[in-house]
C-alpha positions in Angstrom: -8.1 -15.6 -14.7 -9.2 -12.1 -13.6 -11.8 -13.7 -11.5 -9.0 -15.7 -9.5 -7.0 -12.6 -9.2 -9.9 -10.8 -7.8 -10.7 -13.7 -5.2 -7.0 -13.9 -4.4 -7.0 -10.2 -3.3 -10.2 -10.5 -1.5 -8.6 -13.2 0.5 -5.7 -10.8 1.2 -3.1 -11.7 -1.4 -0.5 -9.1 -2.1 1.9 -10.9 -3.9 1.5 -13.5 -7.1 4.0 -16.2 -8.0 4.2 -18.3 -11.1 6.7 -21.0 -11.9 7.2 -22.6 -15.2 6.7 -26.2 -14.6 7.0 -27.2 -18.3 6.8 -25.8 -21.5 2.8 -25.1 -21.4 2.3 -25.4 -17.7 2.3 -22.7 -15.3 1.9 -23.1 -11.5 0.4 -20.0 -10.0 0.2 -19.1 -6.4 -0.6 -16.0 -4.3 0.8 -15.1 -1.3 -0.2 -12.7 1.8 2.5 -10.9 3.9 3.8 -12.8 6.7 2.6 -12.0 10.3 5.3 -11.5 13.0 4.3 -14.8 14.5 4.7 -16.6 11.2 8.0 -15.0 10.8 9.3 -16.0 14.3 8.0 -19.5 13.6 10.0 -19.6 10.4 13.1 -18.1 11.8 12.9 -20.6 14.9 13.9 -23.0 12.3 16.7 -20.9 10.8 19.3 -24.0 11.4 17.3 -25.9 8.6 16.9 -23.0 5.8 14.6 -25.2 3.7 12.3 -26.2 6.3 12.2 -22.5 7.7 11.2 -21.4 4.0 8.6 -24.4 3.6 7.0 -23.1 7.1 6.9 -19.4 5.7 5.6 -20.4 2.3 2.9 -22.7 4.0 1.9 -19.8 6.4 1.6 -17.3 3.3 0.2 -19.0 0.6 -3.5 -18.5 0.0 -4.3 -22.3 -0.8 -7.8 -21.7 -2.0 -6.7 -20.0 -5.0 -3.0 -21.4 -5.4 -1.7 -24.3 -7.1 -0.8 -27.0 -4.6 2.3 -27.8 -6.6 4.0 -24.7 -5.4 4.6 -26.7 -2.0 4.2 -30.5 -3.1 6.7 -30.3 -6.3 10.3 -29.8 -5.2 11.3 -27.8 -8.3 8.3 -25.4 -7.8 9.1 -25.2 -4.1 12.7 -24.4 -4.6 12.0 -21.6 -7.5 9.3 -20.0 -4.9 11.7 -20.2 -2.0 14.1 -17.9 -3.9 11.5 -15.2 -3.9 10.3 -15.4 -0.5 12.7 -12.6 0.9 10.4 -10.4 -1.4 7.3 -10.8 1.2 9.1 -8.8 3.7 9.3 -5.1 3.3 11.9 -3.6 5.2 11.0 0.0 6.3 13.8 2.6 7.2 14.3 3.6 10.8 16.2 5.7 12.8 17.5 6.3 16.3 19.0 9.1 18.2 20.3 9.7 21.4 18.5 12.4 23.6 
């Protein structure tokens, strides 16, 4: 497992996600932060939130070290989808009139 975590980090992973598929079966995946273009592509589908989240997940999931069930299994996908907002870090900004 440590080798998989190390490889995921080398591939740009910032987050790890786990979904309990059944009692002794965990689907594990690694995610990178989305780029502006990836966010734009996902937000362009905002009329269809599930499709939008699927586009974002497919863009951020590091497939080489992740369980494909996170995308292909509906129950896994729905569980991961509820966590996707954590991929986006909102920084504080301020503006002032000069």
